[in-house]
N, C-alpha and C positions, 0 to 999 in steps of 0.2 A: 537516788536513781534518775538526780538528773532531769531533763529534758528530753521528752521523746511525745514520738507520734501518738493520735489517737485514733486519727477519724483523716482518710485521704480523699480526696477523687481526684479529675482532669478537668479545667476549661481554657479556654483562651481570658486574660486576663487583661483591663484594661484600667488607664489612670485621667481623671479629667481632666483636659486644658486647664491652666492654670494662669492662660489672658484669659482666654474667653467664661470657663464656667460654664459652658455647655454643649462641648463637642468631646468625643469620650479618643483618648488617642493610645492606640493597641500597644503596648510594654512587653506583646513575647508573637513569634511570628506562627505560633500553632500550638493550639494546645496543650498543656503544664500541667504537673503536679501541683494541687493546690491543698495542705494539709493543714490540722490544728493537731497545734505541739502544746503538751501541760507541764510545765516547769515546779516539782514536789518541793524544790527548796523552797522556791518562792511561793508557790500556790498561787503561781501565773499561768494562763491560756495565751496563746498566738496563732496566726494565721501566716503558714509564710509559704513564699513560691521562689523557685527558685529557677529562673529560666540557664542550663548552663549550670556555672557561677557566681554568677548574680543574683543580687537578692531585687527579687522584680514586688514582691510583696515582706513587709514586715512588722505586722499589725497586731497591738496586744488589745485583748478584747479586752473592754469596762465593760461597767453594769449601763450606762449612757447612752452605748449603742446601738443601733436601731440597722438590722438590714431589711433592706425594702425589697419585691421581687417589683419589677418596672414590667417586667413580659413575662412568656411562658413560661424559656429559656436564661432568661438575664435576672440578674438581682447585681446590687448596689450597698456598701456602707460609707459613713467616713469616719475618718481617721483625727480625732481633731491634735491629735501628735506629730503625725507624719503632714498633717495640713493638708493633705487628699483627697480625694473619691475615689476607691476603689472601685472596680464591675469585673463582672462575674458572664462569660455566654457559656451554659454551658448545654450540653449534647440533647438533654434531656429535659423531661418538666422534673422530672422524678430527679433525676439525679438535685435539679433547684430545691424542689422538696426538701429532700434529703440535708444538702447542705442549710438550708433554714433553722430546718431542726435541729440541729449540732448548734447553728450559733446559740439560737434562742438557749441549747439548754446548758452551755457553754458561760454564756453570757449571765445565766444565775445564777450557776457556781460562782462565778468571777463576784457577784452583788453580797453570797452566803461568806466569803473568804471575806471582802474588805469590811461587811459588818464584822465577821472575828477580828477581824485587825484591829480595827476600831473598838470595842471590848475587852481585850487588850489592851493598850493603850490607856486606855479609861482608866483601868484595874490596875497599872504600873502605876500613871499617874497621880491616884487615889491619896487622898494621908495615912489612910491605914496600910497603904502598903508602898509604904516608900522605902528605897534603898540608896544608900552612902551616893554622893555625888560623881555622878561621870559610869555609873552601871543601872541606868533605869534601863527598863527592856521596854524597846522600842519595835514594834507590830515593823515587819517586811514589806516594803513598798513595793508595786511591780517595774518595772526600769526597762524599758525598750531602748535597743542602740538605736543611736543615733543613725537619721537617715537624712537623705537631700533634702528639704522642705521647698513650700512654695505661695509664693502670695494668694489671697485670696480668703475666700469664705468654704466652712462645711457645708453650703448647702446640695439640698437633692437635685440630683441635674436627671431626667426624664426620658432624655435622648438614647434609647438604646439600639447597638449595633446591630451587623445581622448578624449574629453568632452562630446561624448556619450553613455558613458561608465555607465554612472548615469544618468536613465529616471529619468523624476518627471512626478506626474500623471497633467499631463497638461489639461486634460476637464476637472477634479473633480475643480482643482482650478478654470476653467474661470466660470465650473458655480456657484463655488459659491462667484465670483467677482460679479457676475451679480446682483446676487440677494439683495445685500443691495443697488443693482442701482434699481433695481423693488419696492424696499420696502421703498426709498425713494418716489418716482416718486410716489407711492400709497400713502403716508403718505401726500403730498403735494396736492392731490386732495382731499382727507379728509380735510387738512385746509380749501383749499377752499372753502367747500360744507359743512364746519361748518360756514364759515364764508357768506357766502349766507345764512345761513338755518335762520342765529340772524338777519340779514336784515329784509328776509321775518316774521320771528315770531314778529320783532315791527311792520313791515308794517300790517302782521294781525290786531293783537290788534289795532291797531289805524284804519285799516277797522272795526274789530265790533264795536267800540265803534261809528263811526260815522253811524252804518248801521242800530244801534238800536236809535240813532239821529232819521237817517231821516225815520227810523218806525214813531215813536215817530211825527212828521211831517207828513207823511203820512196818519197818521189817523187824524190827527187833521183837513188835508185839506179835506179828507172825510167824515167828520162831516159835518164841514163847507161847505163843498158843496151840502153832504144832504140839510141844514139849507137852504142855501139859491135855491135850486129847490121846496122847500116847499113853503117858500118865494116868490118863483115867480109864483106856482102855487095858492098860493091866492090870492097874485094879479091878475092876469090870468081872474081867482074867481068872479072878482067883475065887476060888471056890469055895475059904471063908473066907465072906466078909464079915466086918464087925464093923461095931457104930461109926466106932473111929475113923473106919473108911468109909465109911456112906459121909459121915460127917465133914472129912473130907474133897468127897465129889463134889458135895452142895459146894462148898467153898469157889474148889474149883470150878464149877459151872458157872457161880455168880463173878468170880472172875477175867472167865470168858467171855461170858456179857459184857458186861462193861469195856473190855479190851474193844470187839466187837463195835461198842458205840461209838467210842474215841478212833476205830476207825472210818467211822461213816462222818463223824463231825471232821475229820483231816482231807476226807473224800470233797465233803462242801465246799471245805475252805479253797483246795487247789481248782472246783468250779468256777471259784469266784474267780478268787485269781487270773484263770485263764480270761474269761470275760475282761479283768481291769486288761489284759493285756491288750485284748481285742479293739478294746476302746481307744487303747493308748497309741494303736497302728493305724487305728480311723484319722485320730487328732494330729498322727505326722504327715498323713498326707493330708489333710483340709491345713496345715505349715506351708508342704509344701506348694499344694494349689493357691494358698495366699501368697507366699514369696514370687509365684510365677507371673501373678496376678501384680504387684507389687511394682516387679520388673516391666511388665505391658507399659503400667502408667506413668513411670518415669519416662519412656520411652517417651508414650504419645505428648507429656509433657515436653522431651525436648523437642518435639517433633513442629507442636504451636506454637514453643516460641521462634523456632527458628520461622514459621509461617508467619508470626506476629512484627518480627523483624521484617523479612519481606515487602512484606502489606506496607507496613510503616515507610519504608523505602521509597515502595511503590508511587504513596503516599507522595512524598514528597516527590518523588520525580515529576508525579500528575502536576500538583502544585504548580511549579517551575516552569513546566513547558505551557500550561495556563496562563500565566503571567509573562512569559515569550511572546506566548497569541496576541493578547492582550497590548504588549506594544505593539505588534506586529500591525497589528488592524489601527488600533489608532495614530502610529504613521504611515501608514493608506490613506485613512479618511482624509488627514492633516495633504495630504499629497493628493486628493480628492476636490477636497473645499480646494485649495491651488490654481488645482484646472478649470475649474467649474468658474470661480470669478473671473478667471483669465476668457472661458467661454464667453461670461454674459461680455466684458469690457469689449468685447470683439461685437458679437452683434450689437451691441449698442453701439459705436462708433462704425458700422456695414448700415444697420440703419439711420445713421446719419449723415454717410455719403448715399443712400441711396434718395434719402429726402432734396439734400443738395444739387443732387444730381436732375433732379423734378423740378 
């Protein structure tokens, strides 16, 4: 299956300053997707995050790694392979806790995978299972794609950036996340109804054919019953009834009763078929209703996607406006500081002139 994402969240990404080992350097301008990946061929877990096409996190989870919560919304871990410390700022404490739980879970899985690999290596290198030279089985070793390394140690830093300065449209994102789940639910319901509909249609066709056959048999039975009734009447009208005729009459009466019982059974079966047809019509109405609901859900999903895109665009525009406003304020403060300094010098000069004049 290759490498597949198994859990994703959104957070602001930071890396430790390679020079000071104390300050955090943001590697993304806004919150980005951070995902856990699992490579089933190598049995390796990785944390990957992309900012556009640039990989800002590519960290292979090893058993000696530790994820540390340094505040309610910030956590960090050291990667000795990349020679750096990664930090993540989340929008809520729940997202941080969930990410930490997944980190511990996949770290334990990596530890078990490493132990299994060591066991395979020991079995492969044991004298009882030696193979010809060049054919010894070796355990797979997790391979991390090369990254730019920095100098310094892997000590964790407790300096936590303010991850709340960049809020995310959580409500719109939550609604958008629920829409695909509802769509899948209705699609599953629709597929189940389609299957039941096909089965009922086949049963209906078979029942319709049986009903036609039973109607023909019923008409034949009715004709036979009428003929027998006429025959009985004719025999009764005969003045000289013999024991043989009486015996024939008894047999004919028994045959008529059997035909009447068969007729009642067929009528009951026809009533059951009518009920099944009514139930099938109800199922067809339910199918139409679910189809309409599915279309409405898809329409709401598209509307939510448009709202989410608009909200993200407005958020980026607001952030740009705030940044421009801060720059303008800083420029104005610098100008005011210069003017205040000039006024202070002017006041001191006037004060000296007044003292000299007096």
